[in-house]
C-alpha positions in Angstrom: 139.3 19.3 -1.5 137.6 22.5 -2.7 133.9 22.5 -1.7 131.1 22.9 -4.3 129.8 26.2 -5.4 126.5 27.6 -4.3 124.3 28.4 -7.3 123.5 32.1 -7.8 120.0 33.4 -8.1 120.1 33.3 -11.9 121.1 29.7 -12.0 118.5 28.8 -9.3 115.8 30.4 -11.4 116.4 27.8 -14.1 116.0 24.8 -11.6 112.8 23.0 -11.0 111.3 24.6 -7.9 110.8 21.1 -6.3 114.6 20.7 -6.2 115.0 24.0 -4.4 112.9 22.6 -1.5 115.9 21.5 0.6 113.8 19.6 3.1 111.0 17.2 2.1 109.3 14.2 3.7 109.5 10.7 2.2 108.2 7.6 3.6 111.6 6.4 4.8 112.4 9.7 6.4 112.8 13.5 6.3 115.0 14.1 3.3 117.8 16.7 3.2 118.9 17.6 -0.3 120.8 20.8 -0.8 123.1 19.4 -3.5 121.8 18.6 -7.0 123.5 17.0 -10.0 124.9 13.5 -10.5 127.3 11.9 -13.0 126.2 8.3 -12.6 123.7 8.5 -15.5 121.4 5.7 -14.4 118.9 5.7 -17.2 115.8 5.3 -15.0 116.8 8.0 -12.5 114.1 10.0 -10.7 115.9 13.1 -11.7 114.0 12.8 -15.0 110.9 13.8 -13.0 112.5 17.1 -12.2 114.0 17.9 -15.6 117.5 17.7 -14.0 118.9 14.6 -15.6 121.4 16.5 -17.8 123.0 18.2 -14.8 126.1 16.1 -14.3 128.2 18.4 -12.2 126.9 18.7 -8.6 126.2 22.1 -7.2 124.7 23.5 -3.9 121.4 25.2 -3.4 122.6 26.5 0.0 125.4 25.9 2.5 125.7 22.8 4.7 125.2 24.8 7.8 122.1 26.5 6.3 120.7 23.1 5.3 121.1 21.6 8.7 119.5 24.7 10.3 116.5 24.3 7.9 116.3 20.6 9.0 116.5 21.3 12.7 113.9 24.1 12.6 111.6 22.2 10.2 108.1 21.7 11.5 108.3 18.0 10.9 111.6 17.4 12.6 111.6 15.7 16.0 115.0 15.2 17.7 115.9 11.5 18.2 112.7 10.4 16.5 112.5 11.5 12.8 114.5 9.3 10.4 116.7 11.4 8.2 117.9 10.7 4.6 120.8 12.7 3.2 121.3 13.4 -0.6 118.9 10.8 -1.8 117.0 12.7 -4.4 119.2 14.5 -6.9 122.8 13.4 -6.3 124.9 10.6 -4.8 126.4 11.3 -1.3 129.6 9.5 -2.2 130.4 11.3 -5.4 133.9 12.7 -4.9 132.8 16.3 -4.8 129.7 15.6 -2.7 131.3 13.5 0.0 132.9 16.3 2.0 129.5 17.9 2.4 128.0 14.6 3.5 130.6 14.4 6.3 130.1 18.1 7.1 126.3 17.5 7.6 126.9 14.3 9.6 129.3 16.2 12.0 126.7 19.0 12.5 124.1 16.4 13.4 126.3 14.4 15.6 127.7 17.4 17.5 124.1 18.2 18.5 124.0 14.8 20.2 121.1 13.6 18.1 120.2 9.9 18.0 118.1 10.0 14.9 118.3 7.2 12.3 120.4 8.4 9.4 119.9 6.7 6.0 122.7 7.2 3.4 121.9 5.6 0.0 124.7 5.2 -2.5 126.1 3.2 -5.3 129.4 5.1 -5.2 132.9 4.4 -4.0 133.1 4.0 -0.2 136.7 3.7 1.0 138.3 2.4 4.2 138.9 6.0 5.3 135.2 6.8 4.7 134.1 3.9 6.9 136.5 4.9 9.6 135.1 8.5 9.6 131.6 7.2 9.8 132.5 5.0 12.8 133.8 8.1 14.7 130.3 9.6 15.1 129.1 9.0 18.7 125.4 9.7 18.6 123.7 9.4 15.2 122.6 5.9 14.0 124.0 5.4 10.5 122.8 2.9 8.0 124.4 2.7 4.6 122.1 1.4 1.9 124.2 0.3 -1.1 122.1 0.3 -4.2 122.9 -2.7 -6.3 120.5 -4.3 -8.9 122.6 -6.9 -10.7 121.8 -5.1 -13.9 124.6 -5.9 -16.4 123.5 -3.5 -19.3 125.6 -0.4 -19.1 123.0 1.5 -21.2 120.7 1.2 -18.1 123.4 1.5 -15.4 126.8 2.7 -16.6 128.2 1.8 -13.2 127.6 -1.8 -14.2 130.8 -1.6 -16.3 132.9 -1.8 -13.1 132.6 -3.3 -9.7 132.5 0.0 -7.7 129.4 -0.9 -5.7 130.5 -4.5 -5.0 133.9 -3.2 -3.9 132.2 -0.6 -1.6 130.1 -3.3 0.0 133.1 -5.5 0.7 135.1 -2.6 2.1 132.3 -1.4 4.4 131.8 -5.0 5.6 135.5 -5.3 6.4 135.8 -2.1 8.4 132.4 -1.3 9.9 131.4 -1.8 13.5 128.6 0.5 14.6 127.7 1.5 11.1 125.1 -0.8 9.5 125.0 -2.1 5.9 122.0 -2.9 3.7 122.0 -4.3 0.2 119.4 -2.1 -1.5 118.4 -4.5 -4.2 116.8 -2.1 -6.7 115.3 -1.5 -9.1 114.2 -5.1 -10.0 112.5 -4.8 -13.4 111.1 -7.5 -15.7 113.3 -7.9 -18.7 116.2 -6.0 -17.1 117.4 -8.1 -14.2 114.9 -10.8 -13.3 117.0 -13.5 -15.0 118.9 -16.1 -13.0 122.3 -14.5 -13.5 121.2 -11.1 -12.4 119.5 -12.4 -9.3 122.5 -14.5 -8.5 124.8 -11.5 -8.7 122.6 -9.6 -6.2 122.4 -12.5 -3.8 126.2 -13.0 -3.9 126.7 -9.3 -3.1 124.2 -9.6 -0.2 126.4 -12.1 1.7 128.5 -9.2 3.0 125.6 -7.2 4.4 123.5 -7.0 7.5 120.2 -7.1 5.6 118.6 -6.9 2.1 115.8 -4.6 1.0 114.3 -5.4 -2.4 112.0 -3.2 -4.5 110.9 -2.2 -8.0 111.2 1.2 -9.7 109.2 4.3 -10.3 107.8 4.1 -13.8 106.6 7.4 -15.1 106.5 9.1 -18.6 109.6 11.2 -17.9 112.0 8.3 -17.4 110.1 6.0 -19.7 110.5 8.4 -22.6 114.2 8.6 -22.1 114.6 4.8 -21.7 112.7 4.3 -24.9 114.7 6.9 -26.7 117.9 5.0 -26.0 116.4 1.6 -27.0 115.6 0.2 -23.6 112.3 -1.6 -23.3 110.0 -0.7 -20.4 107.6 -3.3 -19.0 104.4 -1.3 -19.5 102.9 1.9 -20.7 100.8 2.2 -17.5 102.2 4.8 -15.1 101.5 5.1 -11.4 102.7 7.0 -8.3 103.8 3.7 -6.6 106.7 1.5 -7.7 106.3 -1.4 -10.2 106.7 -4.8 -8.5 104.3 -7.3 -10.2 103.1 -10.1 -7.9 104.8 -12.9 -10.0 108.1 -11.1 -10.1 108.1 -10.8 -6.3 107.3 -14.5 -5.9 110.2 -15.3 -8.2 112.6 -13.2 -6.1 111.4 -14.8 -2.9 111.7 -18.3 -4.3 115.3 -17.6 -5.5 116.2 -16.1 -2.2 114.9 -19.1 -0.3 116.6 -21.5 -2.6 119.9 -19.7 -2.2 120.3 -20.6 1.5 121.5 -17.1 2.3 121.2 -16.3 6.0 121.0 -12.5 5.5 117.4 -11.4 6.2 115.3 -10.1 3.3 112.8 -7.2 3.7 110.1 -5.7 1.4 110.3 -2.3 3.0 113.2 0.1 3.6 112.2 1.1 7.1 111.8 -2.6 8.0 115.4 -3.3 7.0 116.8 -0.2 8.6 114.9 -0.8 11.9 116.1 -4.4 11.9 119.8 -3.6 11.6 119.4 -0.9 14.3 117.6 -3.3 16.6 114.5 -1.1 16.6 110.8 -1.6 15.9 109.7 -0.5 12.4 109.1 3.2 12.6 106.5 3.0 9.7 104.3 0.6 11.6 104.3 -2.1 8.9 103.4 -4.6 11.6 99.8 -3.4 10.9 100.1 -4.7 7.3 101.1 -8.1 8.6 101.3 -9.9 5.3 104.5 -7.9 4.7 106.1 -9.5 7.7 106.0 -13.1 6.7 109.6 -13.0 5.6 110.9 -11.1 8.6 113.2 -12.9 11.2 111.1 -14.1 14.2 113.1 -12.0 16.7 112.3 -8.8 14.7 108.6 -9.8 14.6 108.7 -9.9 18.4 110.3 -6.5 18.6 107.8 -4.9 16.3 104.8 -6.6 17.9 105.9 -5.6 21.4 106.1 -1.9 20.5 103.1 -1.8 18.2 100.0 0.0 19.5 97.1 1.7 17.9 96.4 5.3 19.1 93.0 6.0 20.6 90.6 8.3 18.9 91.3 11.0 21.5 95.1 10.6 21.1 94.8 11.0 17.3 92.5 14.0 17.6 95.0 15.6 20.0 97.9 15.0 17.6 95.9 16.6 14.7 95.1 19.5 16.9 98.7 19.9 18.0 99.9 20.2 14.4 96.8 21.9 13.1 96.0 19.1 10.6 92.4 19.0 9.4 91.0 15.6 8.3 88.2 13.2 8.9 89.6 9.9 10.1 88.8 6.3 11.0 91.1 4.1 13.0 91.0 0.8 11.3 92.8 -2.5 11.9 96.5 -1.7 11.3 96.1 1.8 9.8 94.2 5.1 10.1 92.2 6.3 7.1 92.5 10.1 6.5 91.7 12.5 3.7 93.6 15.2 1.9 96.6 15.5 4.3 99.1 14.9 1.6 102.1 12.6 1.8 104.3 14.7 4.0 101.8 15.2 6.8 100.8 11.5 6.7 104.5 10.4 7.0 105.0 12.9 9.8 102.1 11.4 11.8 103.2 7.9 10.8 106.7 8.3 12.2 105.4 9.8 15.5 103.0 7.0 16.1 104.7 4.0 14.4 101.3 3.4 12.9 100.3 3.4 9.2 98.4 6.5 8.0 96.5 6.1 4.7 94.6 8.3 2.4 91.1 7.2 1.6 91.6 7.9 -2.1 94.9 6.0 -2.3 94.1 2.6 -0.8 96.6 -0.2 -0.2 95.0 -3.5 -1.2 95.9 -6.7 0.5 99.3 -8.2 -0.6 99.9 -5.0 -2.7 101.1 -2.5 -0.1 103.1 0.3 -1.8 102.8 -1.4 -5.2 101.7 -0.1 -8.6 98.5 -1.8 -9.8 100.5 -3.3 -12.8 100.9 -7.0 -12.4 98.6 -7.2 -9.4 95.3 -9.0 -8.9 92.7 -6.4 -7.8 89.6 -8.6 -7.8 85.9 -8.0 -7.1 86.3 -8.9 -3.4 89.0 -6.3 -2.9 87.0 -3.7 -4.7 83.9 -4.4 -2.6 86.1 -4.1 0.5 87.3 -0.7 -0.6 83.9 0.6 -1.5 82.6 -0.5 2.0 85.5 1.3 3.6 84.8 4.5 1.7 81.2 4.4 2.6 82.0 4.0 6.3 84.6 6.8 6.1 82.3 9.4 4.5 79.5 8.5 6.9 81.7 8.8 10.0 81.9 12.0 12.1 85.5 11.8 13.4 87.4 15.0 12.8 90.3 16.8 14.4 87.9 18.6 16.7 86.1 15.4 17.6 
């Protein structure tokens, strides 16, 4: 099949600069995205945030080889350590025209004998031949995360009109060996797919997988405006940087899962699910936020607990010095408070240490880790806890230079 074109300078000048950043750091891994454009038309897509939703035909920002070189030489990349996500921002890796580039990138990485975790998120068509190709790689650890929400409304998810994702899940299950398979149950949104039928569809699909990760969706003005313009109701007009997953909705999901009798493990966090299927401790150190772990299998809890260790003040100072990161910090119970590092540097440190790195101005409240405030109970006790933490942080003297 003919490979995609590389956009010329004139075309690139009309693209949101954020999409030209081929390598970026997300919480689940260092993200490689040198192809933009998608034809799936999921109404809530994050491509709305970049003004790229109307680009249906995929195209390349740079070549596969250049993209891999940028990844390998990136200041955040650590061989065999850094988790890698491929084509997870502005396209789908299993679109017909994108797939050859996915395999090209994977071959480059595998030929370098890397053992990094590779996360491939898709809702597309995965064939028997695709699975057999993925099984051929000798070194990289591949996890396929098949996005399936149970949403039946084709106005929200046009792919709902067919069984493409379900068929892919069953095909992968039938032919995989080393490759791991996760049902990425997302987005779960009140009024869209929190009814019994939608939940049952998702749980039925999960029986063919190694694990389930469930989560909400990013609710911001850009995708909300589009959703409202096509007559889709959104759950709130409050917007936040973190995903919507109201407390009561999560409890309903957990209750339905427990009642189903399904023996496929359920996880709240992507890295937890990926680490479980790869038989590794969670690389994001969620063991330090232990209320997240109440639903995890007992054997996985043992794995995470065994490998979990807080760095000393001297060790963290040395790490900041090594990468020339400047921040005050306090090592707290299960996490380290920092200030002004930005997401990418925090995730970089987090994946090196397997220990949570938080920003003092973006607190995670108990039972609300990684959640939008919508539908959560932020009471006076939690606010008092946070004010006390801030006071302690700004009165401390820990810096990168000690």
